[in-house]
N, C-alpha and C positions, 0 to 999 in steps of 0.2 A: 100275221102275214098269210095270204092265201097262196097255196102251192097247187099248180096243176101238174099232174104226173105226165111225163112223156113216155108213152109206151108204144114204141114202133118195133115191137119184137115179133119176129115171124114165128118163133117157137112158142106155142100156147102154154106149155108147161112152165117155161121161164117167166112168161108174162103173168100167169096166175100166181106163181111164187112171189114175184116182186109186189104185186097188188096186195096179196094176203099179208106179206111181211109189213108193208106200209100201214095196213089197217090194224094189225095186232100190236105193233111196237109203239106203245104209248110213251116210251122213254125218250123218243126223239121229239123234243119240244123246243130246243134251242137251235133254230135254223137261222144262219146268218142272213143279214139283210142282202138284197141283191148286189149292192155296191161292194160288199165284202168278198164275194166269191161268185164265180160263174157256175161252179160245180161243187156240190156238197156230197162228200163220200162218207157213208156210214161205215165205221170200223168196228168189227166185232171184238169186244174186250176179251171174251172167252168163247171157245167153240163148244157148244152144248151138244151132247149126244154123239160125239165123234169117237169112232173106234181108232186103234193105233195107226192103221193105214191112212185113214182120213186125216189124223193129226200130222202124219208125215207129209201127206199131199199139201196140207194147208201151210206147212213150213217151206216146202220145196217150190210151190207154184209161184209165190211172190218173187222168189229169187230168180226163177226163169224169166218171168215178165220184166223184172228190172234189168236183167242182162240183155234181153232182146230189144226192149223198147226204151230203156232209160227212164221209165215212169217210176217215180219215187213215192209210192203210196204204200200204206200198211195193208190195205184190203182192196181187192179189185172186183170181187164177185159178191157184193152184198147190196145194200141199198144205196143208190145214188140219185140225186136230184140235179137236173140240168136246166140251165137257162134255155127256154124254148127257142129263141131266135138262133142260138148257136147249135142246139141239137138238130134243128131242121136242116142245117148245113152239112150234116154227117151222113155219108152213104154207108149203110151197113151191108157188108158182104159176108160176114160170118154168122153162124147160128150156134146155139148152145152156149157153153161157158166162154169161149173165146170172144163172142160178140160183146160182152161187157167190157173186156179189155180193149177191143177195137174202138168202142165209143169213147172211152177215156183217153186213149192215145190220140185219136183224131181230134177230140176237143182240145187236148193239150197243144196239138200242132196248129190249131186255129188261134192259139193264144189265150185260151181260157185260164182263169185262175181257179185254184182248188182250195177247198177247206175240208179237213177231216174232222168228223164228229164221232166220238165213242158212242156205241150203242150196245145194248144187251141182246144177245141172241136168244130167242125163245126155243126151247126143245121142240122137236118134231112131235106133233100130236097124232098125225096119221101118215100113211104111206111108208115107203122104204127109201132110205138114202141111196143114191146111185153113185156118189162121189168115190166110193171105194171099188167100183166095178172096173176091171181092166179095160173093157170096151169103152167106157166113158173116159178113162184116163188117156187111152190111145187117141180117141177123137179130139180130146182137148189138146193134147200135145201136137197132133198133126194140124189142127186148126190154127194154133199159135204159129207153127212153122209156115203154113200157107200165108197167114197174115204178114209175117215178117218178110218172107220171100217175095210175095206178089202185091201186098197191099200197103207196104211201108218201106221207106227208104232210110236205112240206118244213118246215112250221112246227114240227114236232117236233125238228128240228135244234137250234133255239135252246135247248130245254129239256133235251136229252139229248146232250151232247157226247160224242165218241168217248173211250173209256177205253183208251188204248193204253199198255202198260207199256214198260219199258226194253227196249232191243234187246240 
């Protein structure tokens, strides 16, 4: 199956990271057929190269996202593939880390179905991780709160449960 990546990311660092990860990770070969899922979410089996603060963040972050948005996925900030016709209907208001959650939440609210696929995380070869910087953690948390307060209506959660397919 041919996949066209949807990259409407304002943040060039995030865009480069996503494209690089897609090119490097040859383990993602089992992509569901389009009728099986509208969104394929890559889930890291293990976090490679994470320090203890990053490990804590990767444990806490999904719990915050689930509590705020009711999105029941294992991984929100890794590799995702979206059906282009649905993805074009999403207006992105966030940047950085919260943007990926925003896309998934809005696709869920449009009625998209999800499929999670385990994938192996490659250790970082260059650069320095920013996930354990307090400034990044602060921007991520405040971005999630802005999205929850201004870009998302919690009452919709009751009427539109997440549609997550088999793993």
